[in-house]
RODO-2510 file (C-alpha; in nm, 4 decimals, decimal comma):
residues 465
     n   res          X          Y          Z
     1     m     0,0000     0,0000     0,0000
     2     p     0,1524     0,3381    -0,0962
     3     t     0,2787     0,5560     0,1877
     4     p     0,0390     0,8487     0,2413
     5     f     0,1666     1,2000     0,1795
     6     p     0,2013     1,4268     0,4839
     7     p    -0,0605     1,6992     0,5254
     8     k     0,0146     2,0685     0,5088
     9     e     0,1619     2,2006     0,8310
    10     p     0,0510     2,5103     1,0224
    11     g     0,2304     2,8172     0,8938
    12     e     0,3239     2,6570     0,5604
    13     r     0,1096     2,8895     0,3546
    14     l     0,2734     3,2004     0,5060
    15     v     0,6356     3,0891     0,4698
    16     r     0,5726     2,9710     0,1137
    17     w     0,4098     3,3034     0,0262
    18     l     0,7008     3,5038     0,1704
    19     y     0,9579     3,2838    -0,0051
    20     s     0,7770     3,3014    -0,3396
    21     l     0,7316     3,6775    -0,3120
    22     a     1,1058     3,7164    -0,2559
    23     l     1,1781     3,4984    -0,5603
    24     y     0,9462     3,6979    -0,7840
    25     l     1,1078     4,0233    -0,6704
    26     l     1,4504     3,8779    -0,7458
    27     s     1,3495     3,7126    -1,0750
    28     p     1,4959     3,9908    -1,2974
    29     f     1,8371     3,8890    -1,1650
    30     t     1,7911     3,5440    -1,3208
    31     l     1,8118     3,7101    -1,6631
    32     y     2,1269     3,8909    -1,5572
    33     h     2,2713     3,5581    -1,4395
    34     l     2,1946     3,3831    -1,7695
    35     i     2,3359     3,6687    -1,9751
    36     s     2,6545     3,7037    -1,7680
    37     r     2,7170     3,3294    -1,7778
    38     g     2,6362     3,3257    -2,1480
    39     f     2,9321     3,5512    -2,2267
    40     r     3,1547     3,2801    -2,0812
    41     v     2,9563     2,9712    -2,1882
    42     r     2,7449     3,0300    -2,4979
    43     e     2,5059     2,7490    -2,4091
    44     y     2,3582     2,9691    -2,1341
    45     f     2,2046     3,1843    -2,4082
    46     r     1,9948     2,8874    -2,5259
    47     r     1,6839     2,7092    -2,3973
    48     w     1,5660     2,9895    -2,1699
    49     d     1,2090     2,8673    -2,2011
    50     e     1,2966     2,5561    -2,0000
    51     r     1,4395     2,7696    -1,7202
    52     y     1,0934     2,9229    -1,6751
    53     g     0,8854     2,6092    -1,7256
    54     a     0,7668     2,6803    -2,0815
    55     y     0,7704     2,3880    -2,3260
    56     s     0,6913     2,3636    -2,6961
    57     t     0,6835     1,9819    -2,7046
    58     e     0,3794     1,7631    -2,6523
    59     q     0,3000     1,6661    -2,2959
    60     g     0,3930     1,2986    -2,3402
    61     r     0,3319     1,0106    -2,1029
    62     p     0,4179     1,0102    -1,7302
    63     c     0,7814     0,9646    -1,6348
    64     v     1,0352     0,8986    -1,3651
    65     w     1,2191     1,2242    -1,3014
    66     l     1,5817     1,2524    -1,1886
    67     h     1,7428     1,5851    -1,1005
    68     a     2,1233     1,6137    -1,0906
    69     v     2,2643     1,9650    -1,0851
    70     s     2,5798     1,9081    -1,2934
    71     v     2,8396     1,6592    -1,4168
    72     g     2,9448     1,5178    -1,0800
    73     e     2,5896     1,4457    -0,9717
    74     v     2,5012     1,2955    -1,3120
    75     n     2,8020     1,0649    -1,2874
    76     a     2,7084     0,9666    -0,9322
    77     a     2,3536     0,8821    -1,0419
    78     a     2,4620     0,6848    -1,3498
    79     p     2,4978     0,3346    -1,1945
    80     l     2,1615     0,3681    -1,0206
    81     v     1,9874     0,4999    -1,3322
    82     n     2,1420     0,2254    -1,5445
    83     a     2,0180    -0,0385    -1,3012
    84     l     1,6673     0,1095    -1,3053
    85     l     1,6707     0,1436    -1,6846
    86     r     1,7514    -0,2263    -1,7139
    87     q     1,4601    -0,3205    -1,4891
    88     g     1,1974    -0,0729    -1,6078
    89     k     1,2496    -0,0988    -1,9819
    90     g     0,9217     0,0667    -2,0721
    91     t     0,9607     0,3564    -1,8313
    92     r     1,0028     0,7075    -1,9653
    93     w     1,2844     0,9012    -1,7964
    94     v     1,3279     1,2776    -1,7724
    95     v     1,6604     1,4055    -1,6378
    96     t     1,7042     1,7689    -1,5386
    97     t     2,0266     1,9560    -1,4744
    98     i     2,1136     2,3204    -1,4095
    99     t     2,4416     2,3464    -1,6010
   100     p     2,5086     2,2942    -1,9738
   101     t     2,7946     2,0579    -1,8872
   102     g     2,5457     1,8459    -1,6943
   103     s     2,3237     1,8448    -2,0024
   104     q     2,6136     1,7307    -2,2211
   105     r     2,6974     1,4519    -1,9779
   106     v     2,3367     1,3274    -1,9783
   107     r     2,3452     1,3074    -2,3578
   108     a     2,6843     1,1326    -2,3541
   109     l     2,5667     0,8700    -2,1046
   110     w     2,2153     0,7957    -2,2265
   111     g     2,1565     0,9637    -2,5612
   112     g     1,7937     0,9300    -2,6595
   113     r     1,7117     0,6809    -2,3841
   114     v     1,6157     0,9713    -2,1574
   115     d     1,4711     1,3179    -2,2135
   116     h     1,6639     1,6168    -2,0831
   117     v     1,5479     1,9663    -1,9876
   118     y     1,6898     2,2284    -1,7548
   119     l     1,5332     2,2489    -1,4114
   120     p     1,3055     2,5536    -1,3948
   121     y     1,3637     2,8272    -1,1408
   122     d     1,1783     2,7665    -0,8152
   123     l     0,8973     3,0086    -0,9010
   124     p     0,5514     2,8642    -0,8273
   125     g     0,4267     2,9086    -1,1846
   126     s     0,7378     2,7565    -1,3394
   127     v     0,7282     2,4617    -1,0997
   128     d     0,3611     2,3946    -1,1648
   129     r     0,4078     2,4061    -1,5437
   130     f     0,7003     2,1655    -1,5196
   131     l     0,5089     1,9133    -1,3074
   132     q     0,1949     1,9345    -1,5203
   133     h     0,3880     1,8981    -1,8455
   134     f     0,6072     1,6009    -1,7524
   135     r     0,3734     1,4416    -1,4967
   136     p     0,6415     1,2580    -1,2962
   137     t     0,5264     0,9583    -1,0977
   138     l     0,8502     0,9464    -0,8983
   139     a     1,1133     1,2133    -0,8259
   140     l     1,4780     1,1310    -0,7522
   141     i     1,6779     1,4348    -0,6409
   142     m     2,0537     1,4128    -0,6011
   143     e     2,2440     1,5509    -0,3011
   144     t     2,1405     1,8948    -0,1694
   145     e     1,9098     2,0347    -0,4365
   146     l     1,6436     2,1409    -0,1884
   147     w     1,4090     2,3741    -0,3777
   148     p     1,1102     2,4333    -0,1471
   149     n     0,8425     2,5128    -0,4074
   150     m     0,9438     2,2065    -0,6095
   151     l     0,9248     1,9815    -0,3018
   152     f     0,5895     2,1274    -0,1977
   153     g     0,4684     2,0979    -0,5573
   154     c     0,5574     1,7295    -0,5707
   155     r     0,3637     1,6719    -0,2493
   156     d     0,0635     1,8620    -0,3867
   157     h     0,0720     1,6574    -0,7108
   158     g     0,1083     1,3258    -0,5270
   159     i     0,4662     1,2609    -0,6429
   160     p     0,6901     1,0657    -0,3999
   161     v     1,0348     1,2240    -0,3642
   162     y     1,3609     1,0537    -0,2732
   163     v     1,6625     1,2739    -0,1929
   164     l     1,9493     1,0444    -0,2882
   165     n     2,3148     1,0714    -0,1923
   166     a     2,2008     1,3424     0,0465
   167     r     2,4780     1,5472     0,2029
   168     l     2,4728     1,8568     0,4176
   169     s     2,7931     2,0105     0,5515
   170     a     2,8093     2,1951     0,8804
   171     r     2,8767     2,5163     0,6887
   172     s     2,5713     2,4663     0,4667
   173     l     2,3574     2,3957     0,7706
   174     r     2,4676     2,7251     0,9258
   175     g     2,3878     2,9022     0,5985
   176     y     2,0358     2,7572     0,5993
   177     r     1,9499     2,8725     0,9511
   178     l     1,7338     3,1656     0,8351
   179     l     1,5436     2,9396     0,5954
   180     r     1,4982     2,6546     0,8432
   181     p     1,1237     2,7180     0,9010
   182     l     1,0723     2,6855     0,5236
   183     l     1,3222     2,4094     0,4447
   184     g     1,2168     2,1992     0,7425
   185     r     0,8569     2,1968     0,6224
   186     a     0,9684     2,1184     0,2662
   187     l     1,1931     1,8331     0,3812
   188     r     0,9111     1,6733     0,5754
   189     t     0,7164     1,6284     0,2505
   190     v     0,9671     1,3828     0,0989
   191     r     0,9426     1,0042     0,1133
   192     c     1,3065     0,9404     0,2070
   193     v     1,6326     1,1288     0,2662
   194     a     1,9069     0,8776     0,1794
   195     a     2,2021     1,0328     0,3615
   196     q     2,5657     0,9688     0,2778
   197     s     2,6804     0,9419     0,6393
   198     d     2,5653     0,9530     1,0009
   199     a     2,6834     1,3144     1,0248
   200     d     2,4781     1,4111     0,7182
   201     a     2,1750     1,2318     0,8634
   202     r     2,2029     1,4235     1,1902
   203     r     2,2310     1,7564     1,0102
   204     f     1,9252     1,6847     0,7937
   205     q     1,7300     1,6149     1,1108
   206     v     1,8530     1,9412     1,2625
   207     l     1,7331     2,1137     0,9447
   208     g     1,3879     1,9666     0,9993
   209     a     1,3591     1,6146     0,8570
   210     r     1,1847     1,3568     1,0754
   211     p     1,4033     1,0697     1,2034
   212     d     1,1824     0,8137     1,0286
   213     q     1,2478     0,9858     0,6928
   214     v     1,6268     0,9695     0,7115
   215     r     1,8306     0,6596     0,6324
   216     v     2,2080     0,6338     0,6094
   217     l     2,2631     0,4497     0,2807
   218     g     2,6147     0,5587     0,1900
   219     n     2,7581     0,7530    -0,0989
   220     l     2,6573     0,6676    -0,4552
   221     k     2,9859     0,8213    -0,5699
   222     y     3,1414     0,4981    -0,4484
   223     d     2,9662     0,3363    -0,7459
   224     v     3,2256     0,4168    -1,0104
   225     e     3,2414     0,2044    -1,3238
   226     v     3,5922     0,1468    -1,4583
   227     p     3,5568     0,2178    -1,8325
   228     d     3,5953    -0,0588    -2,0866
   229     g     3,9026    -0,0440    -2,3051
   230     l     4,1212     0,1237    -2,0424
   231     e     4,4287    -0,0811    -2,1343
   232     a     4,3817    -0,0101    -2,5057
   233     l     4,3574     0,3635    -2,4363
   234     r     4,6689     0,3513    -2,2203
   235     a     4,8554     0,1699    -2,4974
   236     a     4,7478     0,4308    -2,7548
   237     f     4,8539     0,7054    -2,5159
   238     e     5,2006     0,5544    -2,4718
   239     d     5,2410     0,4867    -2,8450
   240     a     5,1653     0,8528    -2,9195
   241     l     5,4291     0,9692    -2,6716
   242     g     5,6858     0,7417    -2,8348
   243     r     5,8626     0,6417    -2,5143
   244     k     5,7921     0,6173    -2,1434
   245     h     5,7474     0,9581    -1,9819
   246     p     5,6624     1,0327    -1,6197
   247     v     5,3094     1,1747    -1,6160
   248     w     5,1017     1,3577    -1,3597
   249     i     4,7465     1,4825    -1,3940
   250     a     4,5825     1,7922    -1,2443
   251     a     4,2099     1,7197    -1,2513
   252     s     3,8976     1,9248    -1,1805
   253     t     4,0990     2,2384    -1,1088
   254     h     3,9346     2,5760    -1,0490
   255     e     4,0413     2,9194    -1,1635
   256     g     4,2136     3,0080    -0,8362
   257     e     4,4222     2,6901    -0,8515
   258     e     4,5597     2,7303    -1,2017
   259     q     4,8698     2,9308    -1,1126
   260     a     4,9507     2,6760    -0,8435
   261     v     4,9338     2,3964    -1,1034
   262     l     5,1776     2,5820    -1,3280
   263     d     5,4136     2,6506    -1,0363
   264     i     5,4023     2,2862    -0,9271
   265     h     5,4730     2,1683    -1,2805
   266     r     5,7741     2,3979    -1,3061
   267     r     5,9105     2,2647    -0,9764
   268     l     5,8622     1,9028    -1,0811
   269     r     6,0148     1,9610    -1,4254
   270     a     6,3355     2,0770    -1,2591
   271     r     6,3814     1,7136    -1,1516
   272     w     6,2123     1,5290    -1,4396
   273     r     6,2866     1,7117    -1,7626
   274     d     6,0455     1,4991    -1,9671
   275     l     5,7556     1,5119    -1,7188
   276     l     5,4168     1,5566    -1,8876
   277     l     5,1263     1,7382    -1,7231
   278     l     4,7749     1,6249    -1,8158
   279     w     4,5418     1,9094    -1,7233
   280     a     4,1634     1,8744    -1,6967
   281     p     3,9966     2,1954    -1,5698
   282     r     3,6673     2,1506    -1,3900
   283     h     3,4699     2,3876    -1,6130
   284     p     3,4779     2,3921    -1,9946
   285     e     3,5054     2,7712    -2,0055
   286     r     3,8531     2,7288    -1,8558
   287     f     3,9814     2,4964    -2,1318
   288     e     4,1142     2,7680    -2,3604
   289     r     4,2300     2,9820    -2,0698
   290     v     4,4498     2,7159    -1,9123
   291     e     4,5890     2,6319    -2,2569
   292     a     4,6802     2,9990    -2,3012
   293     a     4,8230     3,0245    -1,9483
   294     a     5,0441     2,7205    -2,0037
   295     a     5,1656     2,8575    -2,3376
   296     e     5,2362     3,1962    -2,1825
   297     g     5,4421     3,0151    -1,9205
   298     g     5,6690     2,8860    -2,1943
   299     w     5,5326     2,5325    -2,2165
   300     r     5,4593     2,3482    -2,5375
   301     v     5,0903     2,2666    -2,5176
   302     g     4,8723     2,0052    -2,6856
   303     t     4,4978     1,9523    -2,6470
   304     r     4,2695     1,6531    -2,6766
   305     q     4,0421     1,8190    -2,9334
   306     r     4,3200     1,9488    -3,1569
   307     d     4,5906     1,6837    -3,1240
   308     a     4,3997     1,3760    -3,0002
   309     w     4,7061     1,2460    -2,8112
   310     p     5,0071     1,4047    -2,6424
   311     r     5,3353     1,3852    -2,8326
   312     a     5,6925     1,3683    -2,7097
   313     e     5,7465     1,7409    -2,7611
   314     h     5,4487     1,8392    -2,5409
   315     d     5,5060     1,9646    -2,1874
   316     v     5,1368     2,0123    -2,1068
   317     f     4,8337     1,8348    -2,2551
   318     v     4,4918     1,9888    -2,1878
   319     i     4,2006     1,7451    -2,1727
   320     d     3,9404     1,9790    -2,3229
   321     t     3,6636     1,7199    -2,3523
   322     l     3,3969     1,5856    -2,1177
   323     g     3,3574     1,2284    -1,9956
   324     e     3,7196     1,1204    -2,0520
   325     l     3,8772     1,2060    -1,7197
   326     m     3,8774     0,8555    -1,5742
   327     p     4,0585     0,6936    -1,8709
   328     f     4,3273     0,9614    -1,8514
   329     y     4,3667     0,8960    -1,4803
   330     g     4,4766     0,5512    -1,5910
   331     c     4,7533     0,7080    -1,8014
   332     a     4,9057     0,9070    -1,5135
   333     d     5,1546     0,8015    -1,2473
   334     v     4,9976     1,0286    -0,9865
   335     a     4,6941     1,2597    -0,9672
   336     f     4,6181     1,5916    -0,8024
   337     i     4,2424     1,6450    -0,7551
   338     g     4,1403     2,0117    -0,7551
   339     g     3,8691     2,2048    -0,5788
   340     s     4,0726     2,1320    -0,2659
   341     l     4,3277     2,4162    -0,2530
   342     q     4,0327     2,6541    -0,2218
   343     p     3,7267     2,6088     0,0034
   344     v     3,5295     2,4517    -0,2834
   345     g     3,5085     2,1224    -0,0955
   346     g     3,6959     1,8877    -0,3281
   347     h     3,5882     1,6581    -0,6086
   348     n     3,5549     1,2844    -0,6607
   349     l     3,8690     1,1104    -0,5370
   350     l     3,7566     0,7600    -0,6215
   351     e     3,7797     0,7657    -1,0004
   352     a     4,1582     0,7883    -0,9820
   353     a     4,1723     0,5341    -0,6986
   354     a     3,9589     0,2874    -0,8941
   355     v     4,2178     0,2718    -1,1740
   356     g     4,5059     0,2503    -0,9267
   357     t     4,6455     0,6039    -0,9587
   358     p     4,7757     0,7519    -0,6299
   359     v     4,5851     1,0640    -0,5257
   360     v     4,7143     1,3908    -0,3803
   361     t     4,4703     1,6603    -0,2722
   362     g     4,4436     1,9836    -0,0794
   363     r     4,2861     2,0114     0,2632
   364     h     3,9433     2,1490     0,1623
   365     l     3,7467     1,8241     0,1392
   366     h     3,4186     1,8952     0,3169
   367     n     3,2105     1,7715     0,0225
   368     f     3,3936     1,4386     0,0354
   369     a     3,4623     1,4091     0,4068
   370     e     3,3602     1,0443     0,4369
   371     i     3,5395     0,9323     0,1220
   372     s     3,8592     1,1186     0,2097
   373     r     3,8519     0,9802     0,5635
   374     r     3,8205     0,6243     0,4369
   375     m     4,0956     0,6678     0,1806
   376     d     4,3251     0,8361     0,4321
   377     e     4,2729     0,5586     0,6868
   378     a     4,3504     0,3022     0,4165
   379     g     4,6740     0,4822     0,3228
   380     a     4,5423     0,5594    -0,0260
   381     l     4,5503     0,9403    -0,0052
   382     r     4,8037     1,2184     0,0470
   383     v     4,6687     1,5530     0,1728
   384     g     4,8720     1,8742     0,1432
   385     a     4,7986     2,1860     0,3464
   386     d     4,9009     2,4168     0,0609
   387     a     5,0453     2,4158    -0,2906
   388     d     5,4006     2,3693    -0,1627
   389     a     5,3013     2,0622     0,0397
   390     i     5,1115     1,9214    -0,2578
   391     a     5,4173     1,9682    -0,4782
   392     g     5,6264     1,7838    -0,2186
   393     a     5,3801     1,4930    -0,2042
   394     l     5,3725     1,4668    -0,5834
   395     e     5,7523     1,4757    -0,5960
   396     d     5,7798     1,1995    -0,3357
   397     l     5,5372     0,9754    -0,5226
   398     l     5,6892     1,0367    -0,8650
   399     g     6,0296     0,9519    -0,7209
   400     d     5,9288     0,6259    -0,5522
   401     p     5,7639     0,3666    -0,7812
   402     a     5,7438     0,1141    -0,4971
   403     v     5,5311     0,3486    -0,2851
   404     r     5,3134     0,4300    -0,5875
   405     d     5,2581     0,0590    -0,6505
   406     a     5,1690    -0,0035    -0,2860
   407     i     4,9184     0,2829    -0,2870
   408     a     4,7731     0,1567    -0,6159
   409     v     4,7102    -0,1870    -0,4647
   410     t     4,5513    -0,0321    -0,1551
   411     a     4,3390     0,2039    -0,3637
   412     r     4,2155    -0,0697    -0,5970
   413     t     4,1385    -0,3063    -0,3084
   414     n     3,9451    -0,0336    -0,1332
   415     a     3,7685     0,0446    -0,4597
   416     i     3,6520    -0,3135    -0,4998
   417     a     3,4953    -0,3053    -0,1559
   418     n     3,3512     0,0446    -0,1762
   419     v     3,3208     0,1487    -0,5392
   420     l     3,2309    -0,1179    -0,7902
   421     i     2,8769    -0,1725    -0,6769
   422     v     2,7724    -0,2021    -1,0390
   423     a     2,9361    -0,5428    -1,0403
   424     f     2,6308    -0,6571    -0,8408
   425     g     2,2887    -0,6986    -0,9950
   426     r     1,9472    -0,6143    -0,8585
   427     p     1,9089    -0,7068    -0,4898
   428     g     1,8138    -1,0723    -0,4557
   429     d     1,9258    -1,1806    -0,8029
   430     k     2,0934    -1,5207    -0,7836
   431     g     2,4455    -1,5214    -0,9141
   432     a     2,4459    -1,1456    -0,9574
   433     a     2,7735    -1,0821    -0,7734
   434     r     3,0692    -1,0960    -1,0115
   435     v     3,3419    -0,9547    -0,7849
   436     p     3,5634    -1,2390    -0,6555
   437     r     3,4899    -1,3114    -0,2919
   438     k     3,8584    -1,3019    -0,2007
   439     d     3,8738    -0,9391    -0,3152
   440     i     3,6054    -0,8186    -0,0770
   441     e     3,6795    -1,0152     0,2379
   442     n     3,7692    -0,8114     0,5469
   443     h     3,6419    -0,4850     0,3977
   444     d     3,3576    -0,2597     0,5075
   445     m     3,0678    -0,3437     0,2746
   446     r     2,8314    -0,0828     0,4165
   447     q     2,8402     0,1222     0,0988
   448     c     2,7531    -0,1820    -0,1123
   449     a     2,4603    -0,2491     0,1181
   450     g     2,3609     0,1142     0,0800
   451     f     2,3383     0,0867    -0,2958
   452     h     2,1197    -0,2218    -0,2624
   453     q     1,9004    -0,0505    -0,0054
   454     v     1,8414     0,2422    -0,2409
   455     l     1,7453     0,0017    -0,5185
   456     a     1,5256    -0,2032    -0,2861
   457     a     1,3430     0,1067    -0,1665
   458     l     1,2848     0,2289    -0,5210
   459     f     1,1678    -0,1094    -0,6464
   460     q     0,8886    -0,0917    -0,3895
   461     e     0,7488     0,2021    -0,5869
   462     p     0,5068     0,0661    -0,8486
   463     f     0,5845     0,3574    -1,0811
   464     i     0,9167     0,2259    -1,2135
   465     l     0,8421    -0,1402    -1,2793
***
């Protein structure tokens, strides 16, 4: 029997009215935001109608709706969506993102198997048009995308909502304190908050979720699929270089970290004259800018789009494509993961670990606190307090193949226990597990159980079968 939806709470109408009034007063700034971003990323000039809940297509049949704000959240949702796509083959899927890079990643992963639109702004009219047009029967929202009018709208339309991979840092909780009367009421409308950790679960309850709504199911970013053909790509990479070069990769870097990457590369090149830097900025608008910065620094620069592969004469190779980061991790001897020298909160550490590449990172890891803690305890992570310390850690690892190999074994073993959940089928399937038992003994399988619990909970919903 379906779980009943909670009734409206006292005071809800007032706080919703005040919130919506504020949004309408601020709505002209959404145009300014789109225009200013459009000068940097041209895609922001397109598809404005979707941002305001206006659609030219036919209404279509009901769907399962997934919202993932950008590339990282889309990647985290991919194993779960793939599992659900395999089981509900006749189900229509609509995936929303906020960023154009998220849109591109959706298309790269699923093509025409899912529909994609941008999530509308949280204005009551836009939300209502979106829900009436797509008629979702189930809503899956990744991480911390807590838009009150959308959550209230789903409740009012009878749409069960699952907040998956839910995380809430202490800093975010402090930032939400003024909105707690609104967000608490909105949170209490959802079916389940699937928290990444005990700490996240406690903070969601402080924000207003009921204890019976919150379950600690682990981090879906543990569910990383090692791409097929990794060895063939590595062989092509090495053939293009012509001979063995030491290689390091700076991945998911932000604008404020770019000078540090160049300084670190210069320091490392003083010891290894043929060292190659693979550079993958976090945001596509930085591709050309880091290429120019490297060239201005006197380096010979190649790019993935222009040159396909690095050559022996290249000092820096910019990975200016989307969806290829993990294979290039497999080509590097050591990786620096960005978003960690600044208080961004870090980025996914496990993709490099899953292919056995030692990871170095800065100290700002609040978005990946549980993952970084696990990797650090396993000896699979080096954390530097600043750029100088990161350069020292990279230098130590590049200079000691035995330590790199030991970290690679630790990282891969940890990955088998905590990452490759996709090697298991739907909960209860006989013979579904394909990971050798010897590889997962003596490891914490809580995250694997979490993935199965998410699937089991969703398979209880009649809307996706």
